MARKOLSE-674804 format. One line per 10 residues: for each residue x, y, z of C-alpha. Coordinates in Angstrom, 3 decimals, always signed. Layout:
<rs>
X,Y,Z | ...
</rs>
This chain:
<rs>
+12.880,+11.863,+12.390 | +11.529,+12.474,+15.888 | +7.729,+12.241,+15.814 | +7.346,+14.284,+18.993 | +9.420,+17.109,+17.532 | +7.264,+17.048,+14.394 | +4.219,+18.037,+16.464 | +6.166,+20.773,+18.272 | +7.329,+22.294,+14.969 | +3.878,+22.620,+13.374
+3.132,+26.252,+14.433 | +6.174,+27.458,+12.457 | +5.223,+25.734,+9.209 | +3.308,+27.078,+6.212 | +1.652,+24.003,+4.725 | -1.893,+22.786,+5.346 | -4.069,+19.683,+5.525 | -6.929,+19.711,+3.014 | -9.972,+17.508,+3.521 | -11.691,+16.700,+0.207
-15.170,+15.357,+0.873 | -18.089,+15.180,-1.594 | -16.472,+17.828,-3.787 | -15.951,+20.294,-0.933 | -12.545,+21.303,+0.409 | -11.770,+22.240,+3.993 | -8.356,+23.773,+4.701 | -6.529,+23.319,+8.002 | -3.172,+25.181,+8.167 | -0.479,+23.457,+10.200
-0.708,+26.156,+12.876 | -4.411,+25.295,+13.317 | -3.505,+21.607,+13.262 | -1.151,+22.171,+16.212 | -4.019,+23.855,+18.109 | -6.411,+21.002,+17.305 | -3.856,+18.386,+18.394 | -3.457,+20.209,+21.716 | -7.236,+20.230,+22.206 | -7.476,+16.514,+21.335
-4.709,+15.889,+23.854 | -6.747,+17.652,+26.531 | -9.799,+15.571,+25.593 | -7.899,+12.306,+25.850 | -6.488,+13.220,+29.256 | -9.874,+14.342,+30.567 | -11.339,+10.987,+29.444 | -8.728,+9.079,+31.436 | -6.195,+8.255,+28.707 | -2.529,+8.432,+29.685
+0.896,+7.417,+28.420 | +0.825,+3.691,+27.660 | -2.980,+3.555,+27.313 | -4.269,+1.685,+24.274 | -6.790,+3.638,+22.195 | -8.802,+1.947,+19.447 | -9.826,+3.837,+16.297 | -12.563,+2.730,+13.921 | -13.356,+5.579,+11.546 | -12.996,+6.565,+7.878
-10.194,+8.810,+6.648 | -10.524,+12.345,+7.937 | -8.645,+15.340,+9.262 | -9.842,+14.362,+12.749 | -8.242,+10.915,+12.359 | -4.896,+12.604,+11.794 | -5.435,+15.010,+14.719 | -6.121,+12.277,+17.272 | -3.336,+10.063,+15.937 | -0.798,+12.868,+16.419
-2.240,+13.624,+19.866 | -1.713,+9.992,+20.880 | +1.874,+10.138,+19.610 | +2.440,+13.319,+21.607 | +1.179,+11.809,+24.855 | +2.707,+8.365,+24.378 | -0.576,+6.454,+24.067 | -0.693,+3.369,+21.841 | -3.085,+3.566,+18.876 | -4.986,+0.430,+17.821
-6.623,+1.162,+14.435 | -9.226,-1.351,+13.302 | -9.468,-2.097,+9.585 | -12.708,-2.632,+7.677 | -12.303,-6.343,+8.446 | -13.697,-5.527,+11.906 | -16.974,-4.014,+10.670 | -19.783,-5.387,+12.825 | -17.311,-7.165,+15.125 | -16.255,-4.428,+17.535
-17.645,-5.005,+21.009 | -16.549,-4.988,+24.629 | -15.064,-8.486,+24.319 | -12.767,-7.323,+21.523 | -11.678,-4.274,+23.537 | -10.996,-6.442,+26.585 | -9.006,-8.922,+24.491 | -6.666,-6.177,+23.313 | -6.695,-4.202,+26.597 | -8.142,-1.087,+24.914
-9.157,+1.737,+27.233 | -11.033,+3.966,+24.775 | -12.587,+3.559,+21.334 | -12.677,+6.504,+18.915 | -15.331,+6.490,+16.184 | -16.886,+8.995,+13.772 | -20.264,+10.595,+14.406 | -21.671,+8.682,+11.416 | -20.522,+5.322,+12.762 | -22.885,+2.371,+12.572
-22.034,+1.592,+16.209 | -25.237,+2.299,+18.099 | -24.297,+1.158,+21.572 | -22.589,+4.350,+22.732 | -20.938,+3.283,+25.956 | -18.917,+5.743,+28.120 | -15.670,+4.298,+26.727 | -16.635,+5.313,+23.164 | -15.917,+8.855,+21.913 | -16.490,+10.603,+18.590
-13.444,+12.182,+16.988 | -15.473,+14.652,+14.904 | -18.127,+15.875,+17.379 | -18.524,+17.025,+20.966 | -18.740,+14.344,+23.643 | -20.266,+14.187,+27.105 | -19.625,+11.703,+29.878 | -16.770,+9.864,+28.167 | -14.682,+7.755,+30.503 | -11.907,+5.359,+29.504
-11.842,+1.832,+30.878 | -9.108,+1.631,+33.560 | -6.317,-0.570,+32.209 | -2.649,-1.127,+33.066 | -0.292,+0.883,+30.849 | +1.371,-1.003,+28.021 | +4.642,-2.261,+29.518 | +6.550,-1.508,+26.282 | +7.362,+2.213,+26.239 | +8.569,+1.880,+22.619
+5.191,+0.601,+21.350 | +3.723,+3.199,+18.972 | +0.774,+1.298,+17.542 | -0.845,-2.115,+17.386 | -1.708,-2.593,+13.737 | -3.532,-5.272,+11.790 | -2.358,-6.478,+8.409 | -3.623,-9.122,+6.019 | -1.447,-12.226,+6.148 | -0.053,-13.767,+2.971
-2.076,-16.930,+3.554 | -5.230,-15.128,+4.624 | -6.363,-13.982,+8.050 | -5.193,-10.973,+10.010 | -1.857,-10.565,+11.698 | -1.388,-8.190,+14.612 | +1.881,-6.253,+14.685 | +3.503,-4.198,+17.446 | +4.883,-1.108,+15.697 | +8.025,+0.359,+17.243
+8.254,+4.119,+17.746 | +12.039,+4.057,+17.338 | +11.681,+1.761,+14.346 | +9.167,+4.083,+12.671 | +11.389,+7.096,+13.189 | +14.487,+5.337,+11.835 | +12.899,+3.601,+8.830 | +11.107,+6.701,+7.510 | +14.169,+8.798,+6.690 | +15.849,+6.516,+4.091
+12.746,+6.340,+1.877 | +12.087,+10.043,+2.434 | +15.558,+10.798,+1.055 | +14.769,+8.888,-2.128 | +11.361,+10.455,-2.742 | +12.818,+13.890,-2.127 | +9.731,+15.459,-0.562 | +9.967,+19.257,-0.302 | +7.789,+22.048,+1.059 | +6.516,+22.731,-2.479
+4.969,+19.262,-2.745 | +1.373,+18.250,-2.174 | +0.669,+14.629,-1.227 | -2.720,+13.020,-1.853 | -3.689,+10.331,+0.674 | -6.655,+8.083,-0.086 | -5.919,+4.571,+1.205 | -7.300,+3.781,+4.697 | -5.422,+5.380,+7.574 | -5.951,+2.168,+9.517
-3.013,+0.922,+7.424 | +0.128,+2.107,+9.195 | +1.984,+2.596,+5.903 | -0.553,+5.284,+5.010 | +0.011,+7.058,+8.300 | +3.726,+7.189,+7.576 | +2.857,+9.307,+4.526 | +1.421,+12.100,+6.597 | +4.173,+11.821,+9.217 | +6.598,+12.458,+6.345
+4.543,+15.363,+5.010 | +4.291,+17.032,+8.414 | +8.055,+16.660,+8.847 | +8.765,+18.209,+5.417 | +6.145,+20.999,+5.643 | +4.306,+19.544,+2.668 | +0.580,+19.961,+1.905 | -1.608,+16.910,+2.569 | -4.892,+16.141,+0.808 | -7.111,+13.547,+2.520
-9.915,+11.842,+0.633 | -11.161,+8.323,-0.107 | -10.882,+6.037,-3.120 | -14.346,+6.806,-4.517 | -13.511,+10.524,-4.702 | -9.975,+10.065,-5.997 | -10.452,+11.263,-9.623 | -12.273,+14.435,-8.535 | -9.768,+15.105,-5.754 | -6.808,+14.787,-8.130
-8.397,+17.103,-10.682 | -9.318,+19.812,-8.168 | -6.420,+19.596,-5.701 | -3.578,+19.013,-8.225 | -1.191,+16.960,-6.059 | +2.470,+16.553,-6.946 | +2.907,+13.160,-5.243 | +0.668,+10.110,-5.403 | +1.325,+6.704,-3.858 | -1.154,+4.116,-5.095
-1.477,+0.368,-5.716 | -0.557,-1.007,-9.167 | -4.248,-1.475,-9.983 | -4.728,+2.300,-10.180 | -1.935,+2.775,-12.729 | -2.989,-0.311,-14.659 | -6.429,+1.281,-15.113 | -4.787,+4.256,-16.834 | -2.828,+1.875,-19.044 | -5.994,-0.092,-19.898
-7.610,+3.101,-21.213 | -4.636,+3.449,-23.555 | -4.882,-0.228,-24.607 | -8.487,+0.385,-25.637 | -7.600,+3.352,-27.860 | -8.215,+2.911,-31.611 | -5.197,+1.342,-33.314 | -4.275,+4.576,-35.139 | -4.239,+6.591,-31.913 | -2.095,+4.014,-30.110
+0.347,+4.006,-33.002 | +0.555,+7.822,-32.885 | +1.213,+7.833,-29.134 | +3.946,+5.203,-29.515 | +5.591,+7.250,-32.272 | +5.428,+10.475,-30.271 | +6.857,+8.837,-27.145 | +9.735,+7.468,-29.228 | +10.461,+10.956,-30.584 | +10.411,+12.385,-27.055
+12.959,+9.820,-25.901 | +15.456,+11.287,-28.397 | +15.373,+14.722,-26.741 | +18.348,+14.994,-24.332 | +16.865,+17.639,-22.004 | +14.484,+16.121,-19.424 | +12.606,+19.373,-18.750 | +11.889,+19.881,-22.432 | +10.758,+16.254,-22.823 | +8.288,+16.723,-19.980
+6.992,+20.076,-21.276 | +6.331,+18.626,-24.723 | +4.738,+15.489,-23.249 | +2.256,+17.609,-21.294 | +1.133,+19.128,-24.594 | +1.204,+16.007,-26.744 | -0.504,+13.801,-24.156 | -2.696,+16.427,-22.509 | -5.623,+14.062,-21.858 | -3.273,+11.656,-20.043
-1.802,+14.387,-17.828 | -5.208,+15.865,-17.010 | -6.259,+12.692,-15.191 | -3.313,+13.290,-12.834 | -4.172,+16.917,-12.126 | -1.555,+18.675,-14.219 | +1.105,+19.169,-11.520 | +2.094,+15.591,-10.721 | +5.866,+15.170,-10.478 | +6.185,+11.661,-9.074
+4.046,+8.526,-8.949 | +4.957,+5.679,-6.602 | +3.706,+2.121,-6.325 | +4.830,-1.063,-4.636 | +1.978,-2.711,-2.749 | +1.848,-5.595,-5.228 | +3.576,-6.579,-8.507 | +2.997,-4.236,-11.441 | +3.097,-5.067,-15.140 | +6.414,-4.176,-16.804
+4.642,-2.605,-19.762 | +2.685,-0.267,-17.456 | +5.911,+1.160,-16.024 | +7.398,+1.481,-19.518 | +4.217,+3.240,-20.709 | +4.424,+5.898,-17.967 | +8.152,+6.283,-18.605 | +7.510,+6.849,-22.306 | +4.986,+9.563,-21.522 | +7.535,+11.277,-19.241
+5.594,+10.877,-15.984 | +7.862,+8.882,-13.659 | +6.376,+5.799,-11.994 | +8.748,+4.657,-9.262 | +8.590,+1.461,-7.270 | +9.369,+0.551,-3.684 | +9.315,-2.735,-1.798 | +8.729,-3.144,+1.890 | +6.840,-5.000,+4.572 | +4.945,-3.968,+7.649
+7.523,-5.961,+9.579 | +10.527,-4.112,+8.135 | +9.436,-0.768,+6.733 | +10.432,+0.306,+3.210 | +13.440,-1.638,+1.924 | +14.189,-0.717,-1.702 | +13.691,+2.034,-4.266 | +13.621,+1.931,-8.062 | +14.030,+5.572,-9.137 | +12.469,+7.501,-11.976
+13.807,+6.692,-15.442 | +15.359,+3.423,-14.300 | +14.973,+0.886,-17.074 | +15.151,-2.018,-14.632 | +11.510,-2.876,-15.230 | +10.511,-5.835,-13.114 | +12.933,-4.861,-10.366 | +11.817,-3.248,-7.103 | +15.060,-1.284,-6.894 | +18.194,-1.132,-4.800
+18.275,-1.471,-0.997 | +17.810,+1.787,+0.907 | +20.457,+3.270,+3.162 | +20.893,+1.086,+6.236 | +19.310,-1.999,+4.642 | +21.313,-5.167,+3.990 | +19.760,-8.086,+2.124 | +20.845,-11.682,+2.586 | +19.505,-14.822,+0.909 | +18.960,-18.339,+2.198
+19.840,-21.394,+0.134 | +16.220,-21.371,-1.087 | +16.547,-17.747,-2.156 | +14.400,-16.280,+0.628 | +15.155,-12.602,+1.249 | +16.443,-11.901,+4.768 | +16.485,-8.262,+5.865 | +19.114,-6.876,+8.188 | +18.824,-3.309,+9.519 | +19.480,-1.474,+12.765
+15.832,-0.877,+13.620 | +12.833,-2.559,+12.081 | +9.319,-1.152,+11.947 | +7.686,-4.053,+13.786 | +8.912,-5.489,+17.079 | +6.920,-8.728,+16.930 | +3.441,-10.126,+16.285 | +0.814,-10.030,+19.002 | -1.537,-12.072,+16.813 | -0.341,-14.621,+14.264
-0.263,-18.256,+13.291 | +1.589,-20.575,+15.629 | +5.356,-20.309,+15.190 | +5.171,-17.316,+12.839 | +6.949,-14.986,+15.273 | +9.948,-17.307,+15.424 | +9.993,-17.888,+11.657 | +9.852,-14.171,+10.878 | +11.822,-12.386,+13.616 | +14.802,-14.718,+13.459
+17.189,-12.563,+15.525 | +17.506,-8.886,+16.594 | +17.458,-6.720,+13.471 | +17.048,-9.721,+11.128 | +13.688,-10.542,+9.543 | +12.707,-13.303,+7.132 | +10.437,-11.800,+4.476 | +8.920,-14.998,+3.048 | +9.745,-13.618,-0.430 | +12.056,-15.373,-2.865
+14.339,-12.995,-4.708 | +17.718,-12.295,-6.271 | +20.050,-9.352,-6.845 | +21.450,-8.534,-10.264 | +25.001,-7.322,-10.895 | +23.926,-3.703,-10.295 | +22.412,-4.494,-6.910 | +18.758,-4.337,-8.031 | +16.358,-6.727,-6.309 | +14.010,-8.933,-8.318
+11.217,-10.742,-6.482 | +10.339,-14.161,-7.831 | +7.450,-15.105,-5.569 | +6.326,-16.071,-2.099 | +8.030,-19.005,-0.419 | +4.678,-20.397,+0.765 | +3.146,-20.270,-2.708 | +5.768,-22.314,-4.533 | +4.156,-24.964,-6.758 | +5.830,-28.379,-6.990
+4.576,-30.539,-9.863 | +4.253,-34.335,-9.851 | +7.488,-34.436,-11.833 | +9.322,-32.466,-9.138 | +9.486,-29.158,-11.011 | +9.356,-26.053,-8.791 | +7.324,-23.167,-10.189 | +6.814,-19.700,-8.730 | +3.237,-18.824,-9.739 | +4.071,-15.096,-9.647
+6.604,-15.527,-12.468 | +3.959,-17.183,-14.649 | +1.399,-14.548,-13.633 | +3.754,-11.707,-14.559 | +4.190,-13.171,-18.033 | +0.418,-13.603,-18.331 | +0.048,-9.929,-17.398 | +1.996,-9.147,-20.579 | -1.059,-10.129,-22.601 | -2.930,-6.853,-23.315
-6.290,-8.543,-22.713 | -5.378,-9.757,-19.208 | -6.072,-7.456,-16.249 | -5.236,-10.009,-13.535 | -4.287,-13.668,-13.454 | -3.733,-16.412,-10.891 | -2.096,-19.792,-11.529 | -2.864,-23.020,-9.668 | -2.017,-26.705,-9.684 | -5.045,-28.860,-8.978
-4.363,-31.728,-6.551 | -2.934,-34.622,-8.566 | -3.063,-32.723,-11.871 | -0.021,-32.893,-14.207 | -0.590,-29.408,-15.655 | -1.458,-25.909,-14.435 | -4.749,-24.030,-14.447 | -4.954,-20.281,-14.975 | -7.797,-18.014,-13.854 | -7.818,-14.722,-15.768
-9.803,-11.516,-15.375 | -9.935,-9.597,-18.657 | -9.626,-5.935,-19.514 | -12.778,-4.432,-21.030 | -14.182,-4.931,-23.521 | -13.945,-8.636,-22.768 | -15.496,-11.119,-25.159 | -14.897,-14.377,-26.991 | -12.285,-12.811,-29.270 | -10.338,-11.602,-26.223
-10.580,-15.058,-24.645 | -9.214,-16.628,-27.832 | -6.273,-14.193,-27.838 | -5.509,-15.099,-24.215 | -5.527,-18.827,-25.020 | -3.167,-18.187,-27.954 | -0.895,-16.144,-25.689 | -0.820,-18.932,-23.110 | +0.248,-21.493,-25.715 | +3.325,-19.395,-26.541
+4.455,-18.587,-23.005 | +8.092,-19.174,-22.028 | +7.606,-19.475,-18.254 | +5.574,-22.684,-18.578 | +8.042,-24.852,-20.435 | +8.388,-27.127,-17.381 | +4.667,-27.320,-16.665 | +2.148,-26.264,-19.278 | -1.110,-24.428,-18.601 | -3.724,-26.784,-19.979
-6.812,-25.000,-18.664 | -7.716,-21.311,-18.780 | -10.730,-20.156,-16.770 | -12.175,-16.664,-17.036 | -13.551,-14.576,-14.183 | -16.784,-12.709,-14.872 | -15.489,-9.574,-13.127 | -12.034,-8.230,-12.136 | -10.585,-9.453,-8.853 | -11.383,-6.983,-6.078
-11.699,-6.726,-2.319 | -15.464,-6.378,-2.802 | -15.803,-9.830,-4.399 | -13.221,-11.331,-2.050 | -10.664,-12.163,-4.728 | -8.192,-9.579,-3.384 | -7.060,-9.245,+0.216 | -7.239,-5.822,+1.912 | -3.615,-5.208,+0.886 | -4.770,-5.641,-2.764
-2.842,-8.868,-3.324 | -4.454,-12.016,-4.715 | -6.455,-14.050,-2.237 | -5.445,-17.398,-3.679 | -7.585,-19.381,-1.280 | -10.717,-17.469,-2.244 | -9.997,-17.730,-5.987 | -9.263,-21.458,-5.709 | -12.484,-22.015,-3.766 | -14.605,-20.062,-6.250
-13.271,-21.992,-9.240 | -13.079,-25.394,-7.484 | -9.296,-25.629,-7.738 | -8.517,-26.724,-4.186
</rs>
């Protein structure tokens, strides 16, 4: 995939970008998009931006975000999107530190100090002038992106243009995007993985719907997408609604899904499922053909639930450093696996079981901001990246992730425990929405912190404690203490990192487990 050629091909395509905002829809056909990209390109040049210039972006999801991003790709400028972590922290010192020439914001931005080097992407501008800076010396640099590190804090990654173009095609082949698809995008565009979704859609002449998380249910209902990529939490919410059904209704759904599984024709199974489980399908718009997750571990029973209702929930595994690496396709019964390696990806394993990725081009060239020594530990040689994940392949070539290398728990007796394995078993308890496992300093046994599915109460807590006593993954080190969170873990309460993975440090601090 050549990103420059994607822009050039837009006038010949039929699809459109739809902006869904506060219940209103604005349509932008690809031919109009090409015109708007050309105008944004003229604006950038008139403001003093050139090939190799670094351009910061701090704005919510919008059509204009996409327009200016594609304009920067066309001219060879380097985008520097700032995540919500930078709210209230963007100033001239930050721009100088990262050698940013121009900052793009929205007209509703809280930034009040409108300097000449700040421009609005969604309004007219006067007197804008970029800060003169040397061009980025790396002509292959596409973007400087920030990502939440596994141990907390932000890492800065230099995204490769060649790497982006090469790593997109293998996952695109697996998803099978066509011109009849409609992709809904709601996660922040400051995350490079989200931007790859619209690069793919533009390449395939596929409709794009842009919205935000708060408007997601309404956008799905009105815009009827066929493709949705979302974190496990979103699909687990749908499963939780089922868990809270009356017992008779759950039993009926289980019986009907079993009957459907006996029908040999996939199309007929799906058609009947849409009738039998109409209320389930309505929450996904009625035209959904494929659901994809992979930003964090997902409960096995959630995947099996979607499979039983004939709406495929696929899984992919990847890193910002490497791009997408694996794919578990629809109807695969390898629940718990993240799939087989994609074309061009080779997986190796260290003696400890750490997954090492080998591919021709990787998405990230190196870190420009990281902990000391992390560049050397991660980018171990050209085309070879250490993931920090412990995993194994089964006899069919499917990858199973066991946990993070840094989060391995070693008990006083010398037992090694991957907390993620224990947490996945805990997630099998219907009352548990999220769980985190810790070993207090000097303690002989483990402590679990659990957030419960509604309606939570003392009966639910008792069921969780009973479940814990019968767990198989804690034979070596028992859980002797179960603590309950008042609310689910979220980014708002600091228990989840921006990438929606557990913030173990924050959870440990809140419950005095450090």
